N, C-alpha and C positions, 0 to 999 in steps of 0.2 A: 594436453586435452585427449581424452579417450575417444575411440572411434564413434560411439553412439551417443555422446553427450548431446542433449537437446532433443533426442528422439523419445517420444512418449508411447508407451506400450500398455494396452489393456490386456491383462492376463486372466482369461476366464477358463482356466484349465485345472485339472486335478490329477492326482496320483503322481506319475513320474515323468513321462515323455514330454508333455506340454509344459509343465512347470520348469523342466530342465532347459528347454529351448529359451524361455523368457529369462531364466537365470543367467544363461551365458551372455545375453545382451546386457543384462543389468550389471554384470561384472565389468562390462566395457563401457559403462556410463549411461545407459538408457534409464529413463525414469519409468519404472514399472509399477503399475497399480494392479494388485492381485484382487480379483473379485470372487467372493464365495457366498453361497446361500447362508443366511444366518442360522438356519436350523439344520443344515446338512453340509457342513464345511468339507473342504478338501479331505478326501479319504486318507491321504498321507499323514494328516495331523494325528491320526489314531493308529499309525503303523510304525513298527519297530520293536526291538527286543526289550526296551525299557518301558515297562507298563506305567510307571509313575509319569513319565513324559507323555505317554499316550493319553492318560487321564487329564493332563493339562492341555490337550490338543496341540502339543508341541513334539510329536513323535519324531524320531530320528530321520525317517524318510522325508518328513517335511523340512526339517532343519537343513537337510542336504542341499536344497535348491530354493531356499526362500530368503536368503540374505539379500540386502540391497533393494528389497521390494517394500511398497506400502500396501497395507491390507485394508480392504473395505468389504462390507457385507451388503448384498443386494439380493432380494428375492425376485428374480426375473419373471416369475409367474404373475407378478403384480404390475399393473400399468404404471404406477408411480415409480417403481424401481426401473422399469424399462425406459422411462423418460430420463431418469438420471443417467443411464447408460448412453442414451442418445446424445446427451450433453457432453459426456466424456468423449464419445466418438468424434464429435465435431472438432475437438482440439487434439485428437490423437494421430499418431503416425501408423500404428500397428494395432490390430486386434488378433489375439490368438485364442482359439477355443478347441477343445478336444472332446466334445460331447457326441452323442449318436448322430450320424448324418440325418439332416432334416429337422433336428430339434430346434435349432436357432431360427430356421425359416418359419417353423410353426409359431414361434413367438414374435414374428415380424422383425427379427434381428438378423436375417440372412444377409449375404454379401450384397445383393442388389439393393436392399433397403438401406444398409449402412453406407454403401458407396454413393448412394444418392445424397446422403447427408454430407459426406466427406469424400469427394472423388479421388483424393490422394491417399486414401486409406489402403494399407496392406492388410488384407483379411486372410488369415491363415487358419485353415481347418486341419486338425490332426485327428486321424481316426485309425481304426484297426485295418480296414480294407480299402479305404478311399471313399470318395463321395459318389461313385458310380460303379457299375459292374454288377455281376450276379451276386457277389458277396457284400456289396456296399451297405446293406442294411444290417449286417451282422456285427456283433461286438466281440471284443477279445481283450485279454491282457497279454503281457510279455510271454508267459509260458504257453499260452494258447497259440500265439503266433509262432513260437518255436516249434510247436507240434505241426502247425499248418504248413510251414515253409520248407520242411525237410531237414531243418537244423537238428532237431532231436534224433531223427533217424540216422544221422551221420555222426552222432556223438556217443561215446562210450567205447566199448571193446566189442570184438566179434561175438563174445559170449554174453555180454551184458549191455544191452541197448534196447530201445532208445533211452537217452538220458538228457535232461535239460541242463543248460548252463547253471553254474553255481551262483551267478549274479544276474540281475535283470538287464542283461547287455542290450537287448532289443530296445527297451525303453530309453536307455541312455544314448544309444546310437540314433534313435529316432529324434530325441531332443537335440543332439548335436547336428543332425541333418536339418532339423527345423531351424536352428540358429543360422546355418549356412544358407538355407532358402530365404529366410528373412533378410539376411545381409545382401543377398543377390537382388531381391526385389527392391530393397531400399536404394541400392546403387543404380538399378535400372530406372527407378523413379526420378533420380537426379537428372537423367538424360531425357526422359519422356514427359515428366510432370504428371504421369498417370498412376493411379493406384493399381492394385494387383490382387488376384485371388490365388492362394496357394492351397493345393490339395495334396497333403502328405499322408501316406499310408504306412503303418508299421510293417505290413507284409512286404511292401516294396523295399523298405529299408532292410528287412531280413534277407531278401533275395540279393540285395547289393552286398551284404555281409558275406555272401557265398559266391561272389562274382566269378572267381576262377572255377569253382565247381560248376556253376551254371554254364559257363562257356565250354568246359570240358564235356558236359553232357550234350550240349547242342552241337558240338563239333564231332564228337566221337561216339555218343551214346553210352559213355561209361559213367555211371553214377558215383557219387562220393560214398565211401563205406566207413563204418565206425572202426577205426584202427587204434583207438586208445592213445597210448603214448608212443606209438610206433609211426614213423614216417616212411615214405617209400624208400628212402635211403637210410641205411643202418647208422651212418655217422651223424644222423640228424634226428636222433630218437633219445628216449629216456632209459637210464640203466640204474640198477641197484648198486650202491657202494657199501662201504663198511658200516655206515650209519644213516643212510637215507638215499634219496634219489638225486641223480644229476641229469639234467637235460643237456645233451650235446646239440650244438647248432652248426656243425661243419656241413654247410648246405651245398656250396658250390665246389667245383673241382679243385680250385686252389686251396680252399679251406680243408677239404678232406685230405689233401696231400700233407698239409701242415699237421693235421691231427695224427695221421699215421706216423709221420716222422717224429712227433713229440712222444708217441707211445713206443717208439723203437721198432716199429713194424712198417718201414717205408715200402716194403714189397707188396703191401696190401693196397696201396694207392692205385686208383684207376685213371685211365685217360679219357673215359667217356661216361656219361650218366647211364647209358645202356649197360655198360659193363658193371656198373655199381648195382643196378637192378638185378642183373643176372647172378651176382655173387652176394646178394643181400643176406641170405641165411647164414653163410659162412662168416661174413663180416660181423653180424649180430652176435654169433657165438664167441668170436674172438674178443669183441668189445665187452661182452658180458663178463668174461673172465678177468680181463684187465681192470675194469672199473671196480671190482671187488677188492682191489689191493690198496685202496686209499679211501679216506673219508670224502664226502661230497664237497666240503669246504676246501679240502686240499686239492681236489680235482679242479674246482672252479678257479682257484688262484693259479694253479700250475698251467692250465690250458689258456686262461685269459692272458697270462703273461707271454704266451706264444701266439697270440692273435687268433685263437680258436674260440668261437662263441661257445660258452658253457655256463651253466648256473645250477646251484643247488636248488632243489624244489623247496620253496618256502611257504609258510602259512602267511596269511595277510598281515597278521600282527607283526610278524618278523619283517615283512616288506616295509611296513609303516615305520618301523624302528630304524631302518637304514638311514644313516646320515645323508646319503645322497638325495633322498626325497626332500629333506629339510633344505638342502642347498638349492633345490629347484623352485622353492616357493610354491609348491603344489597345494599346500594346505594353509588354511587360515584358522588361527586358534582364538577362541574367546575365553581367556583365562578367568574371567569373572562370571562366566555364564551369560545369560540373557534373560529378559522378561519371560517368566514361565519355565526357565531352565536354570535350576539352582547350581548345577555343577559346571565346571569347565568343560568345554567341548571344542571340537574342530570340524571343519568342513572342507571338502575338496573345492578348489577354485577352478582353474582352467588348465588344459593340457598343453599350453604354450605360453611363452613370454614374448613381450615386445620390448624393443630397445627403449621406447618411451610411450607413455599413455597406455599401459597395458592393463590387463584385468586385475581387479582388486575388490576386496570386500570393504564396504564403507559402513554398513549398518547391519545389526543382527536380524535374524528371522523375526517377523512380527507376530504378535498374538492375533487371534481372530478378530477382525474388524477394528484393529488398533487405530487406524487412520480414517475411519469412516467420516467422522464429524469434520476433520480438517479438510479432507478432499471435497466434501459437500460444501463446505464454506468457500473453498476456492472456486466452486462452480456458481456461487452466488446465493446458496441457500442460507436463510437466516436461522437463528436458534429455534424459533417457533416452528418453522417448516421441518427442520431436522427432527424435532420432538414428535411432530405429527407422523412423519415417516416411520419413526421408531415405534410409535404406539400402534401403527397399522401392521407392523411386521414386515414392511417393505425393506427395512435395513436391519 
């Protein structure tokens, strides 16, 4: 039995962070109903490099986080659709939404209204800046939060900055934090019997992703600087080799001693981190010359065999081809494609395994509104009522 089997989640989210939070619980057994407006579906359905998939409203951004979900359409601007949602809420455990703060309250679907229907409901709101505060009314995406939080300013090199991350890491970190918050609230409800309101902000998550930098500034007034591939310690930085870059990870004193011994320069090892900082420029020059004597793969194999962290800098497609990832079960593959997706594809699952009852993909990402009639039928709507809802544009 997976951890969240029997838990019902209403997922009224779009783009990346919110859908990813619900996806993580769906992998662990939760019954997730994804709600989208019929005329303005989740933006991620039209996002990704494959334009043919985007035209099918099955873009790769959507595929990433939609498996194990059922999909229905509701135009929540209509009374009849809001009534459907209230019926769903009555039997749900969780509602997740990530629209502009105040939008659901304006529709009469805010936490007070829905917790009155179901006092055990976990109502999770995900937004850019939170439900309150001077910026609470503002909106943003991942890259805007990177700019706001200081992450961009600390990324790049001293000569070329600020630079945003190459992946929407804030979105996926927010989704992961959202899954953690939902799990915490559900566990708390087991003890109290009470529902909960979760206020999750992307900016807060971005600050947590810089936690050590934040503490350093608060304690010493020293801000994070864009140092590119260089670390404060020369033995913990990237270097050119005969055919590419290798990232050294000799971080602590023990590892740097092993590195210098492996390189035949034991006299370069230091007895304190302060001594390493003081001699950083000389260490970097010595390492730069030595690293040019072999290929990146040769250095990785040589140093790893001597318990020194090191890796060739790889492209993502190279990382995905590594047999190690296959052994971890990190990816789920759909060899026959899926409805709306004619070609084989794969999606990431979860970043952990469990000895039993762990995360897994059971069903492919659904087409827009694929389960609307079935879900409405489960709520007691008859064929005539469903037809009327469809004719009015409520579904």
